[in-house]
C-alpha positions as CSV (number, residue, x, y, z in Angstrom):
1,M,-94.7,50.8,30.3
2,A,-95.8,53.0,27.5
3,E,-98.0,51.6,24.9
4,H,-96.3,50.9,21.5
5,I,-97.4,53.4,18.7
6,S,-97.3,52.1,15.2
7,T,-94.9,53.6,12.7
8,E,-97.8,54.7,10.5
9,K,-99.5,56.7,13.2
10,L,-96.1,58.4,14.2
11,L,-95.4,59.4,10.6
12,A,-99.0,60.7,9.9
13,D,-98.9,62.7,13.1
14,A,-95.4,64.1,12.2
15,K,-96.7,65.1,8.8
16,A,-99.7,67.0,10.4
17,E,-97.4,68.7,12.8
18,Y,-95.0,69.7,10.0
19,D,-97.7,71.3,8.0
20,K,-98.8,73.2,11.0
21,L,-95.3,74.3,11.6
22,Q,-94.9,75.5,8.1
23,E,-98.0,77.6,8.4
24,K,-96.8,79.1,11.6
25,L,-93.4,80.0,10.3
26,K,-95.1,82.0,7.4
27,A,-96.4,84.4,10.0
28,G,-92.9,85.0,11.4
29,P,-90.2,83.5,13.6
30,L,-91.2,81.1,16.4
31,T,-91.4,82.4,20.0
32,P,-90.0,80.3,22.9
33,K,-93.6,79.7,23.9
34,D,-94.3,78.4,20.3
35,R,-91.3,76.1,20.4
36,M,-92.4,74.8,23.9
37,A,-95.7,73.9,22.5
38,I,-94.4,71.7,19.8
39,P,-94.9,68.0,20.7
40,Q,-91.7,65.8,21.1
41,Q,-91.3,63.4,18.2
42,Q,-91.1,59.8,19.2
43,M,-88.8,57.4,17.6
44,P,-90.4,54.9,15.3
45,A,-89.7,51.3,16.1
46,Q,-90.6,47.8,15.1
47,E,-93.5,46.0,16.7
48,P,-92.1,44.6,20.0
49,K,-93.1,41.0,19.8
50,T,-92.0,40.7,16.2
51,R,-88.7,42.4,16.5
52,A,-87.7,40.3,19.6
53,R,-86.9,37.5,17.2
54,L,-85.3,39.6,14.6
55,M,-81.6,41.0,14.2
56,T,-82.7,44.0,12.2
57,E,-82.6,47.4,13.8
58,V,-85.2,48.1,16.3
59,C,-85.5,51.8,15.8
60,T,-86.2,52.8,12.3
61,G,-85.3,56.5,12.5
62,Y,-86.9,59.9,12.0
63,S,-88.6,60.9,8.8
64,K,-87.6,64.5,7.3
65,E,-90.8,65.9,8.8
66,M,-90.1,64.4,12.3
67,A,-86.6,65.8,12.2
68,V,-87.7,69.2,11.2
69,V,-90.5,69.4,13.8
70,E,-88.2,68.2,16.7
71,A,-85.4,70.6,15.7
72,N,-87.9,73.5,16.1
73,R,-88.3,72.6,19.7
74,C,-84.7,73.8,20.3
75,L,-84.7,77.2,22.1
76,Q,-81.3,78.1,20.7
77,C,-80.0,79.1,24.1
78,K,-77.3,81.6,24.2
79,N,-75.3,79.7,26.9
80,M,-75.7,76.4,25.1
81,P,-75.8,74.1,28.2
82,C,-76.2,71.1,25.9
83,V,-72.5,71.6,24.5
84,S,-71.2,71.6,28.0
85,G,-72.8,68.1,28.4
86,C,-71.2,66.7,25.3
87,P,-67.7,65.0,25.8
88,V,-66.6,66.2,22.4
89,N,-68.3,69.6,22.5
90,V,-70.4,69.1,19.3
91,Q,-71.9,72.6,18.4
92,I,-75.5,71.2,19.1
93,P,-77.6,74.4,18.7
94,Q,-75.9,75.2,15.4
95,F,-76.4,71.8,13.8
96,I,-79.9,71.6,15.1
97,E,-80.7,75.1,13.6
98,Q,-79.6,73.8,10.2
99,I,-82.1,70.8,10.6
100,A,-84.9,73.2,11.4
101,K,-84.3,75.0,8.1
102,G,-84.1,71.6,6.2
103,E,-80.3,72.2,5.6
104,F,-79.3,68.6,6.5
105,K,-75.9,68.5,4.8
106,K,-74.9,71.8,6.7
107,A,-76.1,70.1,10.0
108,V,-73.9,66.9,9.6
109,D,-70.9,69.0,8.5
110,I,-71.2,70.9,11.8
111,I,-71.2,67.7,13.9
112,K,-68.3,66.4,12.1
113,E,-66.1,69.3,13.0
114,T,-65.7,67.6,16.3
115,S,-67.4,64.1,16.0
116,L,-66.5,61.8,13.2
117,L,-69.0,59.1,14.2
118,P,-72.4,60.7,14.3
119,A,-74.4,57.8,13.1
120,I,-73.0,55.6,15.8
121,C,-73.1,58.2,18.6
122,G,-76.7,59.0,17.6
123,R,-77.6,55.3,18.2
124,V,-75.7,54.3,21.3
125,C,-74.7,57.4,23.4
126,P,-76.5,58.0,26.6
127,Q,-77.7,61.4,25.6
128,E,-80.2,61.8,28.5
129,K,-77.1,61.7,30.9
130,Q,-75.0,64.1,28.8
131,C,-76.2,66.6,26.3
132,Q,-80.0,66.1,26.7
133,G,-79.5,66.1,30.5
134,Q,-78.4,69.7,30.3
135,C,-81.2,70.8,27.8
136,T,-83.2,73.8,28.9
137,V,-86.4,72.2,27.4
138,G,-85.9,69.1,29.4
139,K,-85.2,71.1,32.6
140,T,-88.4,73.1,32.0
141,Y,-90.3,69.9,32.0
142,K,-88.1,68.5,34.9
143,S,-87.4,65.5,32.8
144,A,-84.4,64.6,30.4
145,E,-86.7,62.3,28.4
146,K,-88.7,65.6,27.5
147,A,-85.6,67.4,26.2
148,V,-84.9,68.1,22.5
149,S,-84.1,64.7,21.1
150,I,-80.5,65.5,20.2
151,G,-79.3,62.0,19.6
152,R,-82.2,61.2,17.2
153,L,-81.4,64.3,15.3
154,E,-77.7,63.4,15.1
155,R,-78.7,60.0,13.8
156,F,-81.0,61.4,11.2
157,V,-78.5,63.7,9.4
158,A,-75.9,61.1,9.6
159,D,-78.1,58.5,8.0
160,W,-79.4,61.1,5.5
161,E,-75.7,61.9,4.4
162,R,-74.9,58.3,3.9
163,E,-78.1,57.3,2.2
164,N,-78.0,60.2,-0.2
165,N,-74.4,59.7,-1.2
166,Q,-73.6,63.1,0.3
167,V,-70.5,62.0,2.5
168,T,-67.6,64.3,2.0
169,M,-64.0,63.4,3.1
170,P,-62.1,65.8,5.4
171,V,-59.2,67.7,4.2
172,I,-55.8,66.0,4.7
173,A,-52.7,68.0,5.3
174,S,-49.6,67.5,3.2
175,K,-47.6,64.4,4.4
176,S,-45.6,64.9,7.5
177,G,-43.3,61.9,7.1
178,K,-44.3,60.7,10.7
179,K,-45.9,57.4,11.5
180,V,-48.4,56.8,14.2
181,A,-49.5,53.3,15.5
182,V,-52.9,53.0,16.9
183,I,-53.6,49.9,19.2
184,G,-57.2,48.9,19.0
185,S,-59.9,50.0,16.6
186,G,-62.7,51.0,19.0
187,P,-64.2,54.5,19.1
188,A,-61.1,56.1,20.9
189,G,-58.7,54.3,18.3
190,L,-60.9,55.3,15.2
191,T,-61.0,58.8,16.5
192,V,-57.2,59.1,16.9
193,A,-56.7,57.5,13.5
194,A,-58.9,60.1,11.9
195,D,-57.3,63.1,13.6
196,C,-53.7,62.0,13.0
197,A,-54.4,61.1,9.4
198,R,-56.0,64.6,8.9
199,A,-52.8,66.1,10.3
200,G,-50.8,64.3,7.5
201,H,-49.2,61.4,9.4
202,E,-49.1,57.9,8.2
203,V,-51.6,55.9,10.5
204,T,-51.7,52.0,11.0
205,V,-54.3,50.6,13.3
206,F,-53.6,47.2,14.9
207,E,-56.6,45.3,15.8
208,A,-56.7,41.9,17.6
209,F,-59.9,40.6,16.0
210,H,-60.5,39.8,12.4
211,K,-62.8,43.0,12.0
212,A,-62.2,46.6,13.0
213,G,-64.6,48.5,15.2
214,G,-63.9,47.2,18.7
215,V,-66.8,47.1,21.2
216,M,-69.0,48.6,18.3
217,M,-68.6,45.3,16.4
218,Y,-68.2,42.7,19.1
219,G,-70.2,44.2,22.0
220,I,-73.2,46.2,20.7
221,P,-75.8,44.1,18.9
222,E,-76.9,44.5,15.4
223,F,-80.5,45.3,16.4
224,R,-79.0,48.4,18.1
225,L,-76.1,49.4,15.8
226,P,-75.9,47.8,12.3
227,K,-72.4,46.5,11.6
228,A,-72.6,48.1,8.2
229,I,-72.5,51.5,9.7
230,V,-69.4,50.7,11.7
231,Q,-67.8,49.2,8.7
232,N,-68.6,52.2,6.6
233,E,-66.8,54.4,9.0
234,V,-63.7,52.1,8.8
235,E,-63.9,52.4,4.9
236,N,-64.0,56.0,5.2
237,L,-60.7,56.0,7.2
238,K,-59.1,53.7,4.5
239,K,-60.0,56.4,2.0
240,M,-58.1,58.9,4.2
241,G,-55.2,56.6,3.9
242,V,-55.4,54.8,7.2
243,K,-54.0,51.2,7.2
244,F,-55.5,48.3,9.2
245,E,-53.8,45.2,10.3
246,Q,-56.2,42.7,11.8
247,N,-55.5,39.6,13.8
248,F,-52.7,41.5,15.5
249,L,-52.5,41.2,19.1
250,V,-50.1,43.6,20.5
251,G,-48.2,41.8,23.4
252,R,-48.3,38.6,21.5
253,T,-47.8,39.2,17.7
254,N,-45.5,42.1,18.6
255,T,-44.9,44.0,21.8
256,L,-45.6,47.8,21.9
257,D,-41.8,48.4,21.9
258,Q,-41.2,46.3,19.0
259,I,-43.9,48.4,17.0
260,L,-42.2,51.6,18.0
261,T,-38.6,50.6,17.4
262,E,-38.4,47.8,14.8
263,R,-41.2,49.2,12.7
264,G,-40.4,52.8,13.0
265,F,-43.3,54.4,14.5
266,D,-42.8,57.8,15.9
267,A,-45.8,57.7,18.3
268,A,-48.3,55.1,19.5
269,F,-51.9,55.4,21.0
270,V,-53.3,52.6,23.2
271,G,-57.2,52.2,22.9
272,T,-57.5,48.5,23.7
273,G,-60.8,49.1,25.7
274,A,-62.0,47.0,28.6
275,G,-62.6,43.4,27.5
276,L,-61.8,41.4,30.5
277,P,-65.2,40.2,32.0
278,K,-65.9,40.3,35.8
279,F,-67.5,37.4,37.5
280,M,-69.6,37.0,40.7
281,N,-67.1,34.2,42.2
282,I,-70.0,32.2,43.5
283,P,-70.3,28.4,43.7
284,G,-71.4,26.9,40.3
285,E,-70.1,29.7,38.2
286,N,-68.1,27.2,36.1
287,L,-71.0,25.2,35.1
288,I,-71.9,24.6,31.4
289,G,-74.3,27.3,30.5
290,V,-72.7,30.1,32.5
291,F,-71.4,32.9,30.1
292,S,-69.9,36.4,30.6
293,A,-71.9,38.8,28.6
294,N,-68.8,39.6,26.8
295,E,-68.4,36.1,25.3
296,Y,-72.1,35.8,24.7
297,L,-72.4,38.9,22.7
298,T,-69.2,38.4,20.9
299,R,-70.3,35.0,19.7
300,A,-73.6,36.5,18.5
301,N,-72.4,39.8,17.1
302,L,-68.9,39.6,15.7
303,M,-69.1,35.8,14.9
304,K,-72.7,36.0,13.8
305,G,-73.8,33.0,16.0
306,Y,-77.4,34.1,15.3
307,D,-77.0,33.3,11.6
308,K,-77.2,29.4,12.1
309,E,-77.5,28.8,8.3
310,H,-74.3,30.5,7.4
311,A,-72.1,30.8,10.5
312,D,-70.3,27.8,12.3
313,T,-70.2,29.6,15.6
314,P,-71.4,27.4,18.5
315,I,-74.3,29.0,20.3
316,Y,-75.6,27.4,23.6
317,D,-79.2,26.5,23.2
318,A,-81.2,27.7,26.3
319,K,-84.9,28.2,26.8
320,H,-85.0,30.1,30.1
321,V,-82.0,32.5,30.5
322,V,-81.2,34.5,33.6
323,V,-79.1,37.7,33.4
324,C,-77.2,39.2,36.2
325,G,-76.7,43.0,36.1
326,A,-78.7,46.0,35.0
327,G,-76.5,48.1,32.7
328,N,-76.7,48.6,28.9
329,V,-74.7,45.2,28.4
330,A,-77.2,43.3,30.5
331,M,-80.1,44.7,28.4
332,D,-78.2,43.8,25.3
333,A,-77.5,40.3,26.5
334,A,-81.2,39.8,27.7
335,R,-82.6,41.0,24.3
336,M,-80.0,38.9,22.4
337,A,-81.2,35.8,24.3
338,F,-84.6,36.1,22.7
339,R,-83.1,36.5,19.3
340,L,-81.2,33.3,19.9
341,G,-84.3,31.2,20.8
342,A,-85.0,31.7,24.6
343,E,-88.6,31.5,25.5
344,Q,-88.1,33.3,28.9
345,V,-85.5,35.8,29.9
346,D,-85.2,37.2,33.4
347,I,-83.0,40.1,34.5
348,V,-81.9,39.8,38.2
349,Y,-80.8,42.9,40.0
350,R,-80.1,43.5,43.7
351,R,-81.6,47.1,43.6
352,T,-84.7,48.6,42.1
353,R,-85.5,50.1,38.8
354,N,-84.7,53.5,40.0
355,E,-81.1,52.6,40.5
356,M,-80.7,50.8,37.1
357,P,-77.6,52.3,35.2
358,A,-78.9,51.2,31.8
359,R,-80.3,53.9,29.3
360,I,-84.1,54.5,29.9
361,E,-84.7,53.6,26.4
362,E,-83.0,50.3,26.5
363,I,-84.8,49.4,29.6
364,A,-88.1,50.1,27.9
365,H,-87.2,48.2,24.8
366,A,-86.3,45.2,26.8
367,E,-89.7,45.3,28.7
368,E,-91.5,45.8,25.6
369,E,-89.8,42.8,24.1
370,G,-90.8,40.4,27.1
371,V,-87.9,40.7,29.4
372,N,-88.8,40.0,33.1
373,F,-87.3,42.2,35.8
374,R,-86.6,40.5,39.2
375,F,-85.6,43.4,41.5
376,L,-84.1,43.1,44.8
377,E,-82.6,39.7,44.1
378,N,-79.1,38.5,43.7
379,P,-77.6,35.1,42.8
380,V,-75.5,33.4,45.5
381,E,-75.0,30.0,43.7
382,V,-75.5,28.4,40.3
383,L,-77.3,25.0,40.4
384,G,-76.3,22.2,38.1
385,N,-77.2,18.7,37.4
386,E,-75.2,15.6,37.1
387,E,-74.0,16.4,33.6
388,G,-72.5,19.6,34.9
389,K,-75.2,21.9,33.3
390,V,-77.0,24.7,34.7
391,V,-80.6,23.9,36.1
392,G,-81.1,27.0,38.3
393,V,-79.9,29.9,40.2
394,R,-80.2,30.2,43.9
395,C,-80.8,33.8,45.0
396,L,-81.2,35.9,48.1
397,S,-83.8,38.7,48.4
398,Y,-82.7,42.2,49.4
399,E,-83.9,45.5,50.7
400,L,-82.4,48.9,50.3
401,G,-80.2,50.5,53.0
402,E,-78.3,53.7,53.0
403,P,-76.7,55.4,49.7
404,D,-73.2,54.1,48.9
405,A,-70.3,56.1,47.4
406,S,-72.1,56.3,44.0
407,G,-75.3,57.8,45.5
408,R,-77.2,54.7,45.0
409,R,-78.8,53.1,48.0
410,S,-76.9,50.0,49.0
411,P,-78.6,46.6,48.9
412,V,-78.9,44.7,52.1
413,A,-79.5,40.9,52.1
414,I,-82.5,39.6,54.0
415,K,-81.5,36.6,56.1
416,G,-83.2,33.3,55.3
417,S,-84.6,34.6,52.0
418,E,-83.0,32.0,49.7
419,H,-85.1,30.9,46.8
420,D,-84.4,29.1,43.4
421,I,-85.1,30.3,39.9
422,E,-85.2,27.5,37.4
423,C,-83.2,28.2,34.3
424,D,-80.8,26.4,31.8
425,A,-78.3,29.4,31.2
426,M,-77.0,32.3,33.2
427,I,-75.2,35.4,31.7
428,V,-73.1,37.5,34.1
429,A,-73.2,41.2,32.9
430,L,-71.3,43.0,35.8
431,G,-68.9,45.0,33.7
432,N,-65.5,44.4,32.3
433,G,-61.9,45.2,33.4
434,S,-58.7,45.7,31.5
435,N,-56.8,43.0,29.9
436,P,-53.4,43.2,31.4
437,L,-51.5,41.7,28.5
438,L,-50.3,45.0,26.9
439,I,-49.4,46.4,30.2
440,K,-47.4,43.3,31.4
441,T,-45.4,43.2,28.0
442,T,-44.7,47.1,28.1
443,P,-41.9,48.0,30.5
444,G,-42.3,51.6,31.7
445,L,-46.0,51.8,31.0
446,N,-47.7,52.6,34.3
447,A,-51.2,51.5,35.4
448,D,-53.3,51.9,38.5
449,A,-54.4,49.1,40.7
450,K,-57.5,48.2,38.6
451,G,-55.3,47.9,35.5
452,H,-56.2,51.3,34.0
453,I,-53.3,53.0,32.1
454,T,-52.4,56.3,33.8
455,V,-52.2,59.4,31.7
456,D,-51.7,63.3,32.0
457,E,-54.2,66.0,30.9
458,K,-53.0,65.3,27.3
459,Q,-53.5,61.6,27.6
460,A,-49.8,61.0,27.4
461,T,-48.6,57.9,29.4
462,S,-45.5,57.2,31.5
463,H,-43.9,55.6,28.4
464,A,-42.0,57.8,26.0
465,K,-44.1,58.3,22.6
466,V,-47.1,56.6,23.9
467,W,-50.6,58.0,24.6
468,A,-53.8,56.1,25.7
469,G,-57.4,56.8,26.1
470,G,-60.8,55.2,26.2
471,D,-62.0,52.2,28.3
472,I,-58.3,51.2,29.1
473,V,-57.9,54.5,31.0
474,L,-61.5,55.2,32.1
475,G,-62.7,51.7,32.6
476,A,-65.9,50.6,31.0
477,A,-67.5,53.9,29.8
478,T,-69.3,55.1,26.7
479,V,-68.5,55.5,23.0
480,I,-68.6,59.3,23.2
481,L,-66.4,59.4,26.3
482,A,-63.8,57.2,24.5
483,M,-64.0,59.5,21.4
484,G,-63.4,62.5,23.7
485,E,-60.2,60.9,25.0
486,G,-59.2,60.1,21.5
487,R,-59.5,63.6,20.5
488,K,-57.2,64.9,23.3
489,A,-54.8,62.1,22.7
490,A,-54.5,62.9,18.9
491,A,-54.1,66.6,19.7
492,G,-51.2,65.6,22.1
493,I,-49.7,63.4,19.5
494,N,-50.0,65.9,16.6
495,E,-48.3,68.6,18.9
496,Y,-45.5,66.2,19.8
497,L,-44.8,65.3,16.2
498,A,-44.9,68.9,15.0
499,K,-41.9,69.6,17.2
């Protein structure tokens, strides 16, 4: 685990590098060798033990000097491999070039040509597996961690634009007279709403919860993605004329067909996400103190369960929490447990650190904050007392065998290795499936065996006038992949409505 470096030292080092860079630039353009010699700028963050009890954002963002120094690490490759790694094809070298020049507004405007949520994507997208995974600098170092910090730069200019009141609204086409319904206000839905509104259509977003934002509101914690940023994007859509109807559960409040026919919508997009939690189906999983990560995080995030002085949301008081899983949601749940009062948090995972699907940064942050990782273990039973409350988890030890279909080595249980972990709560973070409600109440809307809506290359479904995208099509994925599907769907809808 890397040593935490104070923000003050990082800022001072960045200022020194910035001054050195400016002197270098006076002598002429930087060579590739010059750029490769520039040190990567670390992201400033709050001190781990302090932040582990706070809901405020962990990463505090680049300074101007940090952003300019980091941007000058970019080699401006002619073939732009980073762009091919971005699901929405942001013109990455171009926006980074503008940051290197100090032209922050020009940089964010380039991003917004293809991505309307840079402040969000810059914070939560797995850049090391996408754009940064293709970066030539990273490949030269043989590590995506050493790549140009594209996500941090994206976040910097998005925050700079908002904090300096430089936000400009996109141009809206003349009114088409057509109406588009968007079901779900997650990243896919918001992207469709924006692109269809820009085309001049009247757009209404239907959201089941009392606040718009989807997984960005209920799933991703405040300390990773401040909710004010999400709501700011919703407000920008309202300024574009997009309407929002909250507490509207499609399939209950109205069916999708009723929205299309009785309310006169010409097209609809389904972006309801993947909100149905998966469980382990082991004995004791119905005991008091066992939660899906989905419920646990929704109570804490959307319903502000952490704010005990002002929110009436019930939160289960636990001192030793065991989290099952190793993805980003597991990291979020484990870190949230500390912020809700836990004294010890263990993550139990049946493989090793090398196979963990969570982002490297999220794993590092969890470890810094005190989360304990128990590798090569997996629960087989939840133990309870006479009151029906969790008192422990019985686990088996594992060893790794041959790789499975995903390329990860398969865990093999070791016979006779049963052992107990004392705890008073368990959180299951093994992913989510698709809620079947909308599909069951919409005749003619086809889905596969896993409940994912089937679509063609333009995101059109088997149902006339209906498109779909995001997690309801992909399964649990990422914000940027959902946005990419939203862009394709919006293009299909706009093409259809233009006929």
